[in-house]
LOKE-157410 format. One record per residue: residue number from 1; residue in one letter; x, y, z of N, C-alpha, C, O in turn. Coordinates in nm, 2 decimals. Atoms other than C-alpha are relative to their C-alpha. Last residue first. Layout:
N
<dovex><nr>NUM</nr><rest>a</rest><n_px>X</n_px><n_py>Y</n_py><n_pz>Z</n_pz><ca_px>X</ca_px><ca_py>Y</ca_py><ca_pz>Z</ca_pz><c_px>X</c_px><c_py>Y</c_py><c_pz>Z</c_pz><o_px>X</o_px><o_py>Y</o_py><o_pz>Z</o_pz></dovex>
...
***
This chain:
71
<dovex><nr>71</nr><rest>k</rest><n_px>0.03</n_px><n_py>-0.09</n_py><n_pz>0.04</n_pz><ca_px>0.04</ca_px><ca_py>2.07</ca_py><ca_pz>1.03</ca_pz><c_px>0.03</c_px><c_py>0.14</c_py><c_pz>0.11</c_pz><o_px>-0.01</o_px><o_py>0.25</o_py><o_pz>0.08</o_pz></dovex>
<dovex><nr>70</nr><rest>a</rest><n_px>-0.16</n_px><n_py>-0.05</n_py><n_pz>-0.02</n_pz><ca_px>0.26</ca_px><ca_py>1.79</ca_py><ca_pz>1.20</ca_pz><c_px>-0.07</c_px><c_py>0.17</c_py><c_pz>-0.02</c_pz><o_px>-0.03</o_px><o_py>0.27</o_py><o_pz>0.05</o_pz></dovex>
<dovex><nr>69</nr><rest>a</rest><n_px>0.01</n_px><n_py>-0.03</n_py><n_pz>-0.11</n_pz><ca_px>-0.12</ca_px><ca_py>1.64</ca_py><ca_pz>1.23</ca_pz><c_px>0.14</c_px><c_py>0.06</c_py><c_pz>0.05</c_pz><o_px>0.17</o_px><o_py>0.08</o_py><o_pz>0.17</o_pz></dovex>
<dovex><nr>68</nr><rest>e</rest><n_px>0.10</n_px><n_py>-0.08</n_py><n_pz>0.01</n_pz><ca_px>-0.15</ca_px><ca_py>1.59</ca_py><ca_pz>0.88</ca_pz><c_px>0.00</c_px><c_py>0.07</c_py><c_pz>0.14</c_pz><o_px>-0.03</o_px><o_py>0.19</o_py><o_pz>0.15</o_pz></dovex>
<dovex><nr>67</nr><rest>k</rest><n_px>-0.02</n_px><n_py>-0.11</n_py><n_pz>0.06</n_pz><ca_px>0.17</ca_px><ca_py>1.48</ca_py><ca_pz>0.85</ca_pz><c_px>-0.07</c_px><c_py>0.10</c_py><c_pz>0.01</c_pz><o_px>-0.03</o_px><o_py>0.22</o_py><o_pz>0.01</o_pz></dovex>
<dovex><nr>66</nr><rest>q</rest><n_px>-0.12</n_px><n_py>-0.04</n_py><n_pz>-0.09</n_pz><ca_px>0.11</ca_px><ca_py>1.18</ca_py><ca_pz>1.13</ca_pz><c_px>0.05</c_px><c_py>0.16</c_py><c_pz>-0.11</c_pz><o_px>0.09</o_px><o_py>0.25</o_py><o_pz>-0.04</o_pz></dovex>
<dovex><nr>65</nr><rest>s</rest><n_px>0.02</n_px><n_py>-0.06</n_py><n_pz>-0.08</n_pz><ca_px>-0.20</ca_px><ca_py>1.12</ca_py><ca_pz>0.93</ca_pz><c_px>0.07</c_px><c_py>0.07</c_py><c_pz>0.11</c_pz><o_px>0.02</o_px><o_py>0.15</o_py><o_pz>0.18</o_pz></dovex>
<dovex><nr>64</nr><rest>i</rest><n_px>0.09</n_px><n_py>-0.09</n_py><n_pz>0.02</n_pz><ca_px>-0.07</ca_px><ca_py>1.06</ca_py><ca_pz>0.60</ca_pz><c_px>-0.06</c_px><c_py>0.06</c_py><c_pz>0.14</c_pz><o_px>-0.06</o_px><o_py>0.18</o_py><o_pz>0.14</o_pz></dovex>
<dovex><nr>63</nr><rest>y</rest><n_px>-0.11</n_px><n_py>-0.10</n_py><n_pz>0.07</n_pz><ca_px>0.22</ca_px><ca_py>0.87</ca_py><ca_pz>0.74</ca_pz><c_px>-0.10</c_px><c_py>0.12</c_py><c_pz>-0.04</c_pz><o_px>-0.08</o_px><o_py>0.23</o_py><o_pz>0.01</o_pz></dovex>
<dovex><nr>62</nr><rest>t</rest><n_px>-0.02</n_px><n_py>-0.09</n_py><n_pz>-0.11</n_pz><ca_px>-0.04</ca_px><ca_py>0.66</ca_py><ca_pz>0.93</ca_pz><c_px>0.08</c_px><c_py>0.08</c_py><c_pz>-0.07</c_pz><o_px>0.02</o_px><o_py>0.18</o_py><o_pz>-0.03</o_pz></dovex>
<dovex><nr>61</nr><rest>k</rest><n_px>0.08</n_px><n_py>-0.11</n_py><n_pz>-0.08</n_pz><ca_px>-0.23</ca_px><ca_py>0.60</ca_py><ca_pz>0.62</ca_pz><c_px>0.04</c_px><c_py>0.06</c_py><c_pz>0.11</c_pz><o_px>-0.01</o_px><o_py>0.17</o_py><o_pz>0.14</o_pz></dovex>
<dovex><nr>60</nr><rest>i</rest><n_px>0.03</n_px><n_py>-0.10</n_py><n_pz>0.08</n_pz><ca_px>0.06</ca_px><ca_py>0.49</ca_py><ca_pz>0.43</ca_pz><c_px>-0.10</c_px><c_py>0.10</c_py><c_pz>0.04</c_pz><o_px>-0.10</o_px><o_py>0.22</o_py><o_pz>0.02</o_pz></dovex>
<dovex><nr>59</nr><rest>r</rest><n_px>-0.14</n_px><n_py>-0.08</n_py><n_pz>-0.05</n_pz><ca_px>0.19</ca_px><ca_py>0.21</ca_py><ca_pz>0.70</ca_pz><c_px>-0.07</c_px><c_py>0.15</c_py><c_pz>-0.09</c_pz><o_px>-0.09</o_px><o_py>0.24</o_py><o_pz>-0.01</o_pz></dovex>
<dovex><nr>58</nr><rest>a</rest><n_px>0.02</n_px><n_py>-0.04</n_py><n_pz>-0.15</n_pz><ca_px>-0.23</ca_px><ca_py>0.09</ca_py><ca_pz>0.69</ca_pz><c_px>0.18</c_px><c_py>0.13</c_py><c_pz>0.03</c_pz><o_px>0.19</o_px><o_py>0.23</o_py><o_pz>0.09</o_pz></dovex>
<dovex><nr>57</nr><rest>i</rest><n_px>0.09</n_px><n_py>-0.12</n_py><n_pz>0.03</n_pz><ca_px>-0.18</ca_px><ca_py>0.06</ca_py><ca_pz>0.28</ca_pz><c_px>-0.03</c_px><c_py>0.07</c_py><c_pz>0.14</c_pz><o_px>-0.05</o_px><o_py>0.19</o_py><o_pz>0.14</o_pz></dovex>
<dovex><nr>56</nr><rest>e</rest><n_px>-0.05</n_px><n_py>-0.14</n_py><n_pz>0.11</n_pz><ca_px>0.15</ca_px><ca_py>-0.11</ca_py><ca_pz>0.33</ca_pz><c_px>-0.11</c_px><c_py>0.11</c_py><c_pz>0.01</c_pz><o_px>-0.09</o_px><o_py>0.22</o_py><o_pz>0.05</o_pz></dovex>
<dovex><nr>55</nr><rest>r</rest><n_px>-0.06</n_px><n_py>-0.09</n_py><n_pz>-0.13</n_pz><ca_px>-0.02</ca_px><ca_py>-0.35</ca_py><ca_pz>0.61</ca_pz><c_px>0.08</c_px><c_py>0.08</c_py><c_pz>-0.07</c_pz><o_px>0.12</o_px><o_py>0.17</o_py><o_pz>0.01</o_pz></dovex>
<dovex><nr>54</nr><rest>r</rest><n_px>0.12</n_px><n_py>-0.08</n_py><n_pz>-0.08</n_pz><ca_px>-0.32</ca_px><ca_py>-0.43</ca_py><ca_pz>0.35</ca_pz><c_px>0.11</c_px><c_py>0.10</c_py><c_pz>0.15</c_pz><o_px>0.08</o_px><o_py>0.20</o_py><o_pz>0.22</o_pz></dovex>
<dovex><nr>53</nr><rest>l</rest><n_px>0.04</n_px><n_py>-0.09</n_py><n_pz>0.08</n_pz><ca_px>-0.03</ca_px><ca_py>-0.52</ca_py><ca_pz>0.05</ca_pz><c_px>-0.12</c_px><c_py>0.12</c_py><c_pz>0.16</c_pz><o_px>-0.12</o_px><o_py>0.25</o_py><o_pz>0.18</o_pz></dovex>
<dovex><nr>52</nr><rest>v</rest><n_px>-0.08</n_px><n_py>-0.09</n_py><n_pz>-0.03</n_pz><ca_px>0.15</ca_px><ca_py>-0.73</ca_py><ca_pz>0.31</ca_pz><c_px>-0.07</c_px><c_py>0.10</c_py><c_pz>-0.07</c_pz><o_px>-0.06</o_px><o_py>0.20</o_py><o_pz>0.00</o_pz></dovex>
<dovex><nr>51</nr><rest>r</rest><n_px>-0.05</n_px><n_py>-0.07</n_py><n_pz>-0.17</n_pz><ca_px>-0.14</ca_px><ca_py>-0.91</ca_py><ca_pz>0.40</ca_pz><c_px>0.07</c_px><c_py>0.11</c_py><c_pz>-0.03</c_pz><o_px>0.04</o_px><o_py>0.22</o_py><o_pz>0.01</o_pz></dovex>
<dovex><nr>50</nr><rest>l</rest><n_px>0.08</n_px><n_py>-0.11</n_py><n_pz>-0.08</n_pz><ca_px>-0.26</ca_px><ca_py>-0.92</ca_py><ca_pz>0.05</ca_pz><c_px>0.03</c_px><c_py>-0.01</c_py><c_pz>0.14</c_pz><o_px>-0.01</o_px><o_py>0.09</o_py><o_pz>0.21</o_pz></dovex>
<dovex><nr>49</nr><rest>e</rest><n_px>-0.02</n_px><n_py>-0.13</n_py><n_pz>0.09</n_pz><ca_px>0.07</ca_px><ca_py>-1.06</ca_py><ca_pz>-0.12</ca_pz><c_px>-0.12</c_px><c_py>0.10</c_py><c_pz>0.07</c_pz><o_px>-0.11</o_px><o_py>0.22</o_py><o_pz>0.09</o_pz></dovex>
<dovex><nr>48</nr><rest>m</rest><n_px>-0.05</n_px><n_py>-0.07</n_py><n_pz>-0.09</n_pz><ca_px>0.06</ca_px><ca_py>-1.37</ca_py><ca_pz>0.14</ca_pz><c_px>-0.03</c_px><c_py>0.20</c_py><c_pz>-0.02</c_pz><o_px>-0.06</o_px><o_py>0.29</o_py><o_pz>0.05</o_pz></dovex>
<dovex><nr>47</nr><rest>p</rest><n_px>0.08</n_px><n_py>-0.07</n_py><n_pz>-0.08</n_pz><ca_px>-0.21</ca_px><ca_py>-1.54</ca_py><ca_pz>-0.07</ca_pz><c_px>0.06</c_px><c_py>0.12</c_py><c_pz>0.08</c_pz><o_px>0.00</o_px><o_py>0.21</o_py><o_pz>0.12</o_pz></dovex>
<dovex><nr>46</nr><rest>n</rest><n_px>-0.05</n_px><n_py>-0.05</n_py><n_pz>-0.13</n_pz><ca_px>0.08</ca_px><ca_py>-1.62</ca_py><ca_pz>-0.32</ca_pz><c_px>-0.09</c_px><c_py>0.09</c_py><c_pz>0.08</c_pz><o_px>-0.08</o_px><o_py>0.22</o_py><o_pz>0.08</o_pz></dovex>
<dovex><nr>45</nr><rest>k</rest><n_px>-0.14</n_px><n_py>0.10</n_py><n_pz>-0.02</n_pz><ca_px>-0.02</ca_px><ca_py>-1.81</ca_py><ca_pz>-0.60</ca_pz><c_px>0.07</c_px><c_py>0.02</c_py><c_pz>0.11</c_pz><o_px>0.15</o_px><o_py>-0.06</o_py><o_pz>0.16</o_pz></dovex>
<dovex><nr>44</nr><rest>l</rest><n_px>-0.14</n_px><n_py>-0.07</n_py><n_pz>0.05</n_pz><ca_px>-0.36</ca_px><ca_py>-1.65</ca_py><ca_pz>-0.56</ca_pz><c_px>0.09</c_px><c_py>-0.09</c_py><c_pz>0.00</c_pz><o_px>0.07</o_px><o_py>-0.20</o_py><o_pz>0.05</o_pz></dovex>
<dovex><nr>43</nr><rest>p</rest><n_px>-0.09</n_px><n_py>-0.07</n_py><n_pz>-0.13</n_pz><ca_px>-0.68</ca_px><ca_py>-1.86</ca_py><ca_pz>-0.52</ca_pz><c_px>0.13</c_px><c_py>0.06</c_py><c_pz>-0.05</c_pz><o_px>0.18</o_px><o_py>0.01</o_py><o_pz>-0.15</o_pz></dovex>
<dovex><nr>42</nr><rest>a</rest><n_px>-0.09</n_px><n_py>0.15</n_py><n_pz>0.03</n_pz><ca_px>-0.94</ca_px><ca_py>-1.84</ca_py><ca_pz>-0.83</ca_pz><c_px>0.13</c_px><c_py>0.05</c_py><c_pz>0.15</c_pz><o_px>0.16</o_px><o_py>0.15</o_py><o_pz>0.20</o_pz></dovex>
<dovex><nr>41</nr><rest>t</rest><n_px>0.03</n_px><n_py>0.09</n_py><n_pz>0.16</n_pz><ca_px>-1.25</ca_px><ca_py>-1.62</ca_py><ca_pz>-0.87</ca_pz><c_px>0.10</c_px><c_py>-0.11</c_py><c_pz>-0.01</c_pz><o_px>0.09</o_px><o_py>-0.22</o_py><o_pz>-0.07</o_pz></dovex>
<dovex><nr>40</nr><rest>t</rest><n_px>0.17</n_px><n_py>0.04</n_py><n_pz>-0.01</n_pz><ca_px>-1.22</ca_px><ca_py>-1.44</ca_py><ca_pz>-0.49</ca_pz><c_px>-0.03</c_px><c_py>-0.12</c_py><c_pz>-0.12</c_pz><o_px>-0.09</o_px><o_py>-0.22</o_py><o_pz>-0.09</o_pz></dovex>
<dovex><nr>39</nr><rest>h</rest><n_px>0.01</n_px><n_py>0.09</n_py><n_pz>-0.13</n_pz><ca_px>-0.85</ca_px><ca_py>-1.45</ca_py><ca_pz>-0.49</ca_pz><c_px>-0.14</c_px><c_py>-0.04</c_py><c_pz>-0.02</c_pz><o_px>-0.19</o_px><o_py>-0.15</o_py><o_pz>-0.06</o_pz></dovex>
<dovex><nr>38</nr><rest>q</rest><n_px>-0.04</n_px><n_py>0.06</n_py><n_pz>0.05</n_pz><ca_px>-0.88</ca_px><ca_py>-1.24</ca_py><ca_pz>-0.84</ca_pz><c_px>0.03</c_px><c_py>-0.12</c_py><c_pz>0.09</c_pz><o_px>0.04</o_px><o_py>-0.22</o_py><o_pz>0.03</o_pz></dovex>
<dovex><nr>37</nr><rest>f</rest><n_px>0.11</n_px><n_py>0.09</n_py><n_pz>0.02</n_pz><ca_px>-1.12</ca_px><ca_py>-1.03</ca_py><ca_pz>-0.66</ca_pz><c_px>0.08</c_px><c_py>-0.11</c_py><c_pz>-0.12</c_pz><o_px>0.00</o_px><o_py>-0.16</o_py><o_pz>-0.20</o_pz></dovex>
<dovex><nr>36</nr><rest>t</rest><n_px>0.12</n_px><n_py>0.02</n_py><n_pz>-0.04</n_pz><ca_px>-0.89</ca_px><ca_py>-0.92</ca_py><ca_pz>-0.38</ca_pz><c_px>-0.10</c_px><c_py>-0.05</c_py><c_pz>-0.10</c_pz><o_px>-0.18</o_px><o_py>-0.13</o_py><o_pz>-0.06</o_pz></dovex>
<dovex><nr>35</nr><rest>l</rest><n_px>-0.09</n_px><n_py>0.10</n_py><n_pz>-0.06</n_pz><ca_px>-0.56</ca_px><ca_py>-0.88</ca_py><ca_pz>-0.60</ca_pz><c_px>-0.14</c_px><c_py>-0.10</c_py><c_pz>0.06</c_pz><o_px>-0.18</o_px><o_py>-0.21</o_py><o_pz>0.01</o_pz></dovex>
<dovex><nr>34</nr><rest>k</rest><n_px>-0.05</n_px><n_py>0.09</n_py><n_pz>0.10</n_pz><ca_px>-0.74</ca_px><ca_py>-0.61</ca_py><ca_pz>-0.79</ca_pz><c_px>0.00</c_px><c_py>-0.11</c_py><c_pz>0.07</c_pz><o_px>-0.11</o_px><o_py>-0.16</o_py><o_pz>0.08</o_pz></dovex>
<dovex><nr>33</nr><rest>a</rest><n_px>0.15</n_px><n_py>0.00</n_py><n_pz>0.04</n_pz><ca_px>-0.91</ca_px><ca_py>-0.42</ca_py><ca_pz>-0.49</ca_pz><c_px>0.02</c_px><c_py>-0.15</c_py><c_pz>-0.14</c_pz><o_px>-0.04</o_px><o_py>-0.26</o_py><o_pz>-0.16</o_pz></dovex>
<dovex><nr>32</nr><rest>r</rest><n_px>0.05</n_px><n_py>0.10</n_py><n_pz>-0.11</n_pz><ca_px>-0.55</ca_px><ca_py>-0.48</ca_py><ca_pz>-0.30</ca_pz><c_px>-0.16</c_px><c_py>-0.04</c_py><c_pz>-0.10</c_pz><o_px>-0.20</o_px><o_py>-0.15</o_py><o_pz>-0.12</o_pz></dovex>
<dovex><nr>31</nr><rest>k</rest><n_px>-0.09</n_px><n_py>0.23</n_py><n_pz>0.01</n_pz><ca_px>-0.39</ca_px><ca_py>-0.36</ca_py><ca_pz>-0.64</ca_pz><c_px>-0.08</c_px><c_py>-0.03</c_py><c_pz>0.09</c_pz><o_px>-0.16</o_px><o_py>-0.10</o_py><o_pz>0.04</o_pz></dovex>
<dovex><nr>30</nr><rest>e</rest><n_px>0.06</n_px><n_py>0.06</n_py><n_pz>0.15</n_pz><ca_px>-0.65</ca_px><ca_py>-0.04</ca_py><ca_pz>-0.66</ca_pz><c_px>0.07</c_px><c_py>-0.14</c_py><c_pz>-0.03</c_pz><o_px>0.04</o_px><o_py>-0.24</o_py><o_pz>-0.08</o_pz></dovex>
<dovex><nr>29</nr><rest>l</rest><n_px>0.17</n_px><n_py>0.02</n_py><n_pz>0.00</n_pz><ca_px>-0.61</ca_px><ca_py>0.04</ca_py><ca_pz>-0.31</ca_pz><c_px>-0.02</c_px><c_py>-0.07</c_py><c_pz>-0.07</c_pz><o_px>-0.08</o_px><o_py>-0.17</o_py><o_pz>-0.05</o_pz></dovex>
<dovex><nr>28</nr><rest>a</rest><n_px>0.02</n_px><n_py>0.06</n_py><n_pz>-0.13</n_pz><ca_px>-0.24</ca_px><ca_py>0.07</ca_py><ca_pz>-0.29</ca_pz><c_px>-0.09</c_px><c_py>-0.06</c_py><c_pz>0.00</c_pz><o_px>-0.08</o_px><o_py>-0.18</o_py><o_pz>0.01</o_pz></dovex>
<dovex><nr>27</nr><rest>l</rest><n_px>-0.05</n_px><n_py>0.14</n_py><n_pz>0.06</n_pz><ca_px>-0.25</ca_px><ca_py>0.28</ca_py><ca_pz>-0.61</ca_pz><c_px>-0.01</c_px><c_py>-0.12</c_py><c_pz>0.03</c_pz><o_px>-0.06</o_px><o_py>-0.20</o_py><o_pz>-0.05</o_pz></dovex>
<dovex><nr>26</nr><rest>r</rest><n_px>0.11</n_px><n_py>0.05</n_py><n_pz>0.10</n_pz><ca_px>-0.48</ca_px><ca_py>0.51</ca_py><ca_pz>-0.43</ca_pz><c_px>0.06</c_px><c_py>-0.10</c_py><c_pz>-0.10</c_pz><o_px>-0.01</o_px><o_py>-0.18</o_py><o_pz>-0.15</o_pz></dovex>
<dovex><nr>25</nr><rest>l</rest><n_px>0.13</n_px><n_py>0.08</n_py><n_pz>-0.05</n_pz><ca_px>-0.25</ca_px><ca_py>0.50</ca_py><ca_pz>-0.11</ca_pz><c_px>-0.08</c_px><c_py>-0.02</c_py><c_pz>-0.11</c_pz><o_px>-0.14</o_px><o_py>-0.12</o_py><o_pz>-0.11</o_pz></dovex>
<dovex><nr>24</nr><rest>e</rest><n_px>-0.10</n_px><n_py>0.17</n_py><n_pz>-0.03</n_pz><ca_px>0.09</ca_px><ca_py>0.55</ca_py><ca_pz>-0.35</ca_pz><c_px>-0.11</c_px><c_py>-0.03</c_py><c_pz>0.08</c_pz><o_px>-0.15</o_px><o_py>-0.14</o_py><o_pz>0.04</o_pz></dovex>
<dovex><nr>23</nr><rest>n</rest><n_px>-0.01</n_px><n_py>0.08</n_py><n_pz>0.12</n_pz><ca_px>-0.13</ca_px><ca_py>0.88</ca_py><ca_pz>-0.45</ca_pz><c_px>0.06</c_px><c_py>-0.14</c_py><c_pz>0.00</c_pz><o_px>0.03</o_px><o_py>-0.22</o_py><o_pz>-0.09</o_pz></dovex>
<dovex><nr>22</nr><rest>k</rest><n_px>0.13</n_px><n_py>0.01</n_py><n_pz>0.02</n_pz><ca_px>-0.24</ca_px><ca_py>1.01</ca_py><ca_pz>-0.11</ca_pz><c_px>0.02</c_px><c_py>-0.08</c_py><c_pz>-0.15</c_pz><o_px>-0.06</o_px><o_py>-0.16</o_py><o_pz>-0.17</o_pz></dovex>
<dovex><nr>21</nr><rest>l</rest><n_px>0.05</n_px><n_py>0.07</n_py><n_pz>-0.07</n_pz><ca_px>0.14</ca_px><ca_py>0.99</ca_py><ca_pz>-0.02</ca_pz><c_px>-0.13</c_px><c_py>-0.07</c_py><c_pz>-0.04</c_pz><o_px>-0.14</o_px><o_py>-0.19</o_py><o_pz>-0.04</o_pz></dovex>
<dovex><nr>20</nr><rest>e</rest><n_px>-0.03</n_px><n_py>0.14</n_py><n_pz>0.04</n_pz><ca_px>0.23</ca_px><ca_py>1.17</ca_py><ca_pz>-0.30</ca_pz><c_px>-0.02</c_px><c_py>-0.10</c_py><c_pz>0.05</c_pz><o_px>-0.03</o_px><o_py>-0.20</o_py><o_pz>-0.01</o_pz></dovex>
<dovex><nr>19</nr><rest>t</rest><n_px>0.11</n_px><n_py>0.01</n_py><n_pz>0.08</n_pz><ca_px>-0.04</ca_px><ca_py>1.47</ca_py><ca_pz>-0.17</ca_pz><c_px>0.09</c_px><c_py>-0.15</c_py><c_pz>-0.12</c_pz><o_px>0.02</o_px><o_py>-0.21</o_py><o_pz>-0.20</o_pz></dovex>
<dovex><nr>18</nr><rest>p</rest><n_px>0.21</n_px><n_py>0.08</n_py><n_pz>-0.02</n_pz><ca_px>0.05</ca_px><ca_py>1.39</ca_py><ca_pz>0.18</ca_pz><c_px>-0.01</c_px><c_py>0.03</c_py><c_pz>-0.14</c_pz><o_px>-0.11</o_px><o_py>-0.03</o_py><o_pz>-0.16</o_pz></dovex>
<dovex><nr>17</nr><rest>n</rest><n_px>0.08</n_px><n_py>-0.05</n_py><n_pz>-0.08</n_pz><ca_px>0.48</ca_px><ca_py>1.45</ca_py><ca_pz>0.13</ca_pz><c_px>-0.13</c_px><c_py>0.01</c_py><c_pz>-0.05</c_pz><o_px>-0.15</o_px><o_py>0.01</o_py><o_pz>-0.18</o_pz></dovex>
<dovex><nr>16</nr><rest>l</rest><n_px>0.15</n_px><n_py>-0.05</n_py><n_pz>0.10</n_pz><ca_px>0.69</ca_px><ca_py>1.20</ca_py><ca_pz>0.07</ca_pz><c_px>-0.06</c_px><c_py>0.07</c_py><c_pz>0.05</c_pz><o_px>-0.06</o_px><o_py>0.06</o_py><o_pz>0.17</o_pz></dovex>
<dovex><nr>15</nr><rest>s</rest><n_px>-0.07</n_px><n_py>-0.13</n_py><n_pz>0.03</n_pz><ca_px>0.99</ca_px><ca_py>1.15</ca_py><ca_pz>0.33</ca_pz><c_px>-0.07</c_px><c_py>0.02</c_py><c_pz>-0.13</c_pz><o_px>0.00</o_px><o_py>0.09</o_py><o_pz>-0.21</o_pz></dovex>
<dovex><nr>14</nr><rest>a</rest><n_px>0.00</n_px><n_py>-0.08</n_py><n_pz>-0.10</n_pz><ca_px>0.78</ca_px><ca_py>0.86</ca_py><ca_pz>0.53</ca_pz><c_px>0.06</c_px><c_py>0.12</c_py><c_pz>-0.04</c_pz><o_px>0.04</o_px><o_py>0.20</o_py><o_pz>0.04</o_pz></dovex>
<dovex><nr>13</nr><rest>k</rest><n_px>0.16</n_px><n_py>-0.03</n_py><n_pz>0.01</n_pz><ca_px>0.76</ca_px><ca_py>0.66</ca_py><ca_pz>0.20</ca_pz><c_px>-0.06</c_px><c_py>0.12</c_py><c_pz>0.09</c_pz><o_px>-0.16</o_px><o_py>0.20</o_py><o_pz>0.06</o_pz></dovex>
<dovex><nr>12</nr><rest>e</rest><n_px>0.00</n_px><n_py>-0.07</n_py><n_pz>0.13</n_pz><ca_px>1.14</ca_px><ca_py>0.66</ca_py><ca_pz>0.11</ca_pz><c_px>-0.20</c_px><c_py>0.06</c_py><c_pz>0.04</c_pz><o_px>-0.26</o_px><o_py>0.16</o_py><o_pz>0.01</o_pz></dovex>
<dovex><nr>11</nr><rest>t</rest><n_px>-0.09</n_px><n_py>-0.10</n_py><n_pz>-0.03</n_pz><ca_px>1.20</ca_px><ca_py>0.51</ca_py><ca_pz>0.49</ca_pz><c_px>-0.02</c_px><c_py>0.12</c_py><c_pz>-0.11</c_pz><o_px>0.00</o_px><o_py>0.24</o_py><o_pz>-0.07</o_pz></dovex>
<dovex><nr>10</nr><rest>t</rest><n_px>0.08</n_px><n_py>-0.04</n_py><n_pz>-0.08</n_pz><ca_px>0.93</ca_px><ca_py>0.24</ca_py><ca_pz>0.42</ca_pz><c_px>0.04</c_px><c_py>0.17</c_py><c_pz>0.02</c_pz><o_px>-0.04</o_px><o_py>0.27</o_py><o_pz>0.02</o_pz></dovex>
<dovex><nr>9</nr><rest>s</rest><n_px>0.02</n_px><n_py>-0.05</n_py><n_pz>-0.10</n_pz><ca_px>1.10</ca_px><ca_py>0.19</ca_py><ca_pz>0.11</ca_pz><c_px>-0.05</c_px><c_py>0.02</c_py><c_pz>0.13</c_pz><o_px>-0.06</o_px><o_py>0.14</o_py><o_pz>0.10</o_pz></dovex>
<dovex><nr>8</nr><rest>s</rest><n_px>-0.04</n_px><n_py>-0.09</n_py><n_pz>-0.01</n_pz><ca_px>0.93</ca_px><ca_py>0.17</ca_py><ca_pz>-0.21</ca_pz><c_px>0.04</c_px><c_py>-0.01</c_py><c_pz>0.17</c_pz><o_px>-0.05</o_px><o_py>-0.01</o_py><o_pz>0.25</o_pz></dovex>
<dovex><nr>7</nr><rest>k</rest><n_px>0.01</n_px><n_py>-0.05</n_py><n_pz>-0.19</n_pz><ca_px>0.79</ca_px><ca_py>-0.09</ca_py><ca_pz>-0.33</ca_pz><c_px>0.12</c_px><c_py>0.08</c_py><c_pz>0.02</c_pz><o_px>0.22</o_px><o_py>0.06</o_py><o_pz>-0.04</o_pz></dovex>
<dovex><nr>6</nr><rest>t</rest><n_px>0.12</n_px><n_py>-0.14</n_py><n_pz>-0.05</n_pz><ca_px>0.78</ca_px><ca_py>-0.09</ca_py><ca_pz>-0.74</ca_pz><c_px>-0.02</c_px><c_py>0.04</c_py><c_pz>0.12</c_pz><o_px>-0.07</o_px><o_py>0.15</o_py><o_pz>0.15</o_pz></dovex>
<dovex><nr>5</nr><rest>k</rest><n_px>-0.03</n_px><n_py>-0.09</n_py><n_pz>0.06</n_pz><ca_px>1.09</ca_px><ca_py>-0.33</ca_py><ca_pz>-0.78</ca_pz><c_px>-0.03</c_px><c_py>0.11</c_py><c_pz>0.00</c_pz><o_px>0.04</o_px><o_py>0.21</o_py><o_pz>0.01</o_pz></dovex>
<dovex><nr>4</nr><rest>k</rest><n_px>-0.15</n_px><n_py>-0.08</n_py><n_pz>-0.08</n_pz><ca_px>1.03</ca_px><ca_py>-0.53</ca_py><ca_pz>-0.48</ca_pz><c_px>0.03</c_px><c_py>0.10</c_py><c_pz>-0.11</c_pz><o_px>0.05</o_px><o_py>0.21</o_py><o_pz>-0.05</o_pz></dovex>
<dovex><nr>3</nr><rest>d</rest><n_px>-0.08</n_px><n_py>-0.04</n_py><n_pz>0.11</n_pz><ca_px>0.69</ca_px><ca_py>-0.64</ca_py><ca_pz>-0.61</ca_pz><c_px>0.08</c_px><c_py>0.08</c_py><c_pz>0.06</c_pz><o_px>0.05</o_px><o_py>0.19</o_py><o_pz>0.11</o_pz></dovex>
<dovex><nr>2</nr><rest>a</rest><n_px>0.04</n_px><n_py>-0.13</n_py><n_pz>0.09</n_pz><ca_px>0.49</ca_px><ca_py>-0.79</ca_py><ca_pz>-0.31</ca_pz><c_px>0.15</c_px><c_py>0.01</c_py><c_pz>-0.08</c_pz><o_px>0.26</o_px><o_py>-0.05</o_py><o_pz>-0.04</o_pz></dovex>
<dovex><nr>1</nr><rest>m</rest><n_px>-0.04</n_px><n_py>-0.09</n_py><n_pz>-0.11</n_pz><ca_px>0.54</ca_px><ca_py>-1.16</ca_py><ca_pz>-0.21</ca_pz><c_px>-0.01</c_px><c_py>0.15</c_py><c_pz>-0.06</c_pz><o_px>-0.02</o_px><o_py>0.15</o_py><o_pz>-0.18</o_pz></dovex>
***
């Protein structure tokens, strides 16, 4: 599963400013690319990480678009 130590709660992410959210998005996309590559070469120990990460990326993108629409 996703690393609980580094994962922010959804309420914490909702309160971040757009710049911080874009940084979180960049980090999540990098992590997804890394996991996808690892999964392609050898099966991941926990492939559900990909699903969790994909949904986290979608949440972050939603928060970014909501904040931009609120401007």
